[in-house]
C-alpha positions in Angstrom: -41.1 49.8 -94.7 -40.9 50.0 -98.5 -40.7 53.3 -100.0 -42.1 54.1 -103.6 -41.2 56.8 -106.0 -43.1 58.2 -109.1 -40.6 59.5 -111.7 -41.9 61.6 -114.5 -39.2 62.6 -117.0 -39.9 65.5 -119.1 -38.4 65.3 -122.7 -37.1 68.8 -122.4 -35.0 67.9 -119.3 -33.3 64.6 -119.6 -30.4 65.5 -117.5 -32.7 66.3 -114.4 -34.3 62.9 -115.0 -30.9 61.1 -115.1 -30.3 62.9 -111.7 -33.4 62.0 -110.2 -33.1 58.4 -111.2 -29.7 58.4 -109.7 -30.9 59.7 -106.3 -33.5 57.0 -106.2 -31.0 54.2 -107.0 -28.7 55.6 -104.2 -31.5 55.5 -101.8 -32.6 52.1 -102.6 -28.9 51.0 -102.2 -29.1 52.9 -98.9 -32.1 50.8 -97.8 -30.6 47.4 -98.8 -27.4 48.1 -97.1 -28.9 49.4 -94.1 -31.2 46.4 -93.7 -28.8 43.7 -94.8 -25.4 45.1 -93.8 -23.2 43.6 -91.2 -24.1 45.0 -87.7 -20.6 44.0 -86.4 -22.3 41.8 -83.8 -21.6 38.4 -85.3 -18.7 37.6 -83.3 -19.7 39.9 -80.3 -16.5 41.9 -80.5 -17.8 45.3 -81.4 -20.0 46.1 -78.4 -18.5 49.3 -77.0 -21.4 51.4 -75.4 -22.0 51.0 -71.7 -25.1 49.1 -70.9 -28.1 51.3 -69.7 -28.1 51.1 -65.9 -24.7 49.9 -65.4 -22.1 51.4 -63.3 -18.6 52.3 -64.6 -15.6 52.7 -62.5 -12.2 53.9 -64.1 -9.0 53.6 -62.4 -5.6 54.7 -63.3 -3.3 52.6 -61.3 0.6 53.6 -61.1 1.8 50.9 -63.5 3.3 50.9 -66.9 1.0 50.4 -69.8 1.4 47.3 -71.8 3.0 47.4 -75.2 0.9 49.1 -77.7 -0.9 51.1 -75.1 -0.5 54.7 -74.2 -1.7 54.7 -70.4 -2.6 52.6 -67.6 -6.3 52.3 -67.5 -8.6 49.8 -65.6 -12.3 49.9 -66.4 -14.8 48.1 -64.3 -18.4 47.9 -65.4 -20.8 46.4 -62.8 -24.5 46.1 -62.6 -24.8 45.2 -66.1 -28.5 44.1 -66.8 -28.5 40.3 -67.9 -29.3 39.3 -71.4 -31.7 36.3 -72.0 -29.9 33.1 -71.1 -31.3 30.7 -73.7 -29.5 27.4 -74.4 -28.9 27.7 -78.3 -28.0 24.8 -80.6 -24.3 23.9 -80.2 -22.1 25.5 -82.9 -24.6 28.5 -83.3 -22.8 31.7 -83.9 -23.9 34.1 -81.1 -23.4 37.8 -80.4 -23.0 39.4 -76.9 -23.9 42.8 -75.8 -20.6 43.6 -73.8 -17.1 42.8 -74.6 -16.0 40.7 -72.9 -19.3 38.9 -72.7 -21.1 39.1 -69.2 -24.2 37.4 -70.0 -26.5 36.1 -72.9 -27.5 33.2 -74.9 -25.0 30.3 -75.0 -24.5 26.7 -75.8 -26.0 24.0 -73.5 -22.3 22.7 -72.7 -19.6 24.7 -70.9 -16.0 24.5 -70.8 -14.0 23.0 -68.0 -12.6 25.4 -65.5 -9.0 25.3 -66.1 -6.3 27.2 -67.8 -6.4 27.2 -71.5 -3.7 28.1 -74.2 -6.2 28.1 -77.0 -9.2 30.7 -77.2 -12.2 29.2 -75.5 -15.5 29.7 -77.5 -17.4 32.6 -75.9 -20.6 30.6 -76.2 -19.1 28.1 -73.9 -17.5 30.2 -71.3 -20.7 32.4 -71.0 -22.3 29.3 -69.6 -19.3 29.1 -67.1 -20.2 32.6 -65.9 -23.9 31.5 -65.6 -22.7 29.0 -63.1 -21.0 31.7 -60.9 -17.5 31.5 -62.6 -15.1 34.1 -63.7 -13.2 34.1 -66.9 -9.8 35.6 -67.0 -8.6 36.3 -70.5 -6.0 38.2 -72.5 -5.3 39.5 -76.0 -1.7 39.5 -77.2 -1.0 38.0 -80.5 2.7 38.1 -80.2 2.7 36.6 -76.8 2.7 38.0 -73.2 4.1 35.8 -70.6 4.0 38.6 -68.0 0.3 38.9 -68.5 -0.4 35.3 -68.3 1.7 34.9 -65.3 -0.2 37.9 -63.6 -3.5 36.1 -64.3 -2.3 32.8 -63.1 -1.2 34.5 -59.8 -4.7 36.0 -59.5 -6.3 32.5 -60.0 -3.8 31.0 -57.4 -4.7 33.7 -55.0 -8.4 32.5 -54.8 -9.3 30.2 -52.0 -10.6 26.7 -52.9 -14.3 26.3 -53.8 -16.0 23.4 -51.9 -18.5 22.9 -54.6 -15.6 21.8 -56.9 -14.3 19.2 -54.4 -15.9 16.4 -56.1 -15.0 17.1 -59.6 -13.0 14.6 -61.6 -10.4 15.8 -62.6 -10.5 18.0 -59.6 -10.4 21.8 -59.9 -9.8 24.3 -57.1 -12.5 26.8 -58.1 -14.7 28.1 -60.8 -12.0 30.1 -62.7 -11.2 29.8 -66.4 -8.2 31.3 -68.1 -8.2 31.8 -71.9 -6.7 33.9 -74.5 -9.4 35.9 -76.4 -8.5 37.6 -79.5 -11.8 39.7 -79.6 -11.0 41.6 -76.5 -10.8 45.5 -76.7 -8.0 45.5 -74.3 -4.8 43.2 -73.4 -6.3 42.1 -70.1 -9.9 41.3 -69.3 -12.1 39.5 -66.6 -15.8 38.7 -66.8 -18.6 37.4 -64.6 -22.2 37.4 -64.9 -23.3 41.0 -65.0 -19.8 42.6 -64.8 -16.7 43.1 -66.8 -13.0 44.2 -66.2 -10.8 45.5 -68.8 -7.2 46.8 -68.4 -4.3 48.3 -70.4 -1.7 47.3 -67.7 -1.2 44.8 -65.0 -2.8 45.8 -61.7 -2.9 42.9 -59.3 -5.0 44.7 -56.7 -7.9 45.8 -58.9 -8.2 42.4 -60.4 -8.2 40.7 -57.1 -11.0 42.8 -56.0 -13.1 42.2 -59.0 -12.5 38.3 -58.3 -13.5 38.9 -54.7 -16.7 40.9 -55.6 -18.1 38.9 -58.5 -16.9 35.4 -58.0 -19.9 33.0 -57.5 -22.5 35.7 -58.5 -24.0 33.9 -61.4 -27.8 32.9 -61.4 -26.8 29.3 -61.1 -24.5 28.0 -58.2 -22.7 24.8 -59.5 -19.2 23.5 -60.3 -20.4 20.6 -62.2 -17.7 19.4 -64.5 -17.5 21.0 -68.0 -16.0 19.9 -71.3 -12.2 20.2 -71.6 -11.8 21.9 -75.0 -8.0 22.2 -74.9 -7.5 19.5 -77.5 -10.5 20.7 -79.8 -9.2 24.1 -80.4 -11.4 25.8 -77.7 -14.6 24.7 -79.2 -16.7 21.5 -79.1 -15.4 18.7 -81.4 -18.8 18.9 -83.4 -18.0 22.4 -84.1 -14.6 22.1 -85.5 -14.2 22.9 -89.4 
């Protein structure tokens, strides 16, 4: 909507006219900034509100908080209404309704199920979730071998998936491990319609999350994805 103003400046009150004009200019600036400003969603890392209809479970395990955290808190959000799942052109920048992502538009390709040491593009790994996969992720710029080890142990504890038995190279199941600098917490796991975030290592709750949400995507396949380990976590066509 475009607002209009009619300014009439009386010669006897120039100061009032200046003040009125200033108010108009500020209002116009507000409209411009409000309509064109950054909504914080370009990289999908600012979604903090709980989606309508979702169930939130908060746990406080008896574990030490990770460096930089003040308490050990595990938050599980389940029953997240799925976003549209349109295949967008590769290299398109996409935003997601939750952090970590738990559904949404994504690229037509998906990442190979494996352990990565470079951040996998979210537009790829959401497609893995659509296939029923679970993404284990972590955010620790200074390095956190204990966190990575805990996530790897969670992966190793999962049974083999018969759907993946014909993959070349062979993968045991539909799990993907990746660093993700956009996470709100040091540890996260995400599946289609569910997220897990934690400020501490709690193997029990993480294992339960994997048990409950593994294989729950709208598509059931372990078809081989693209190994993006050597292309900085994205498709070769999308590299700078």
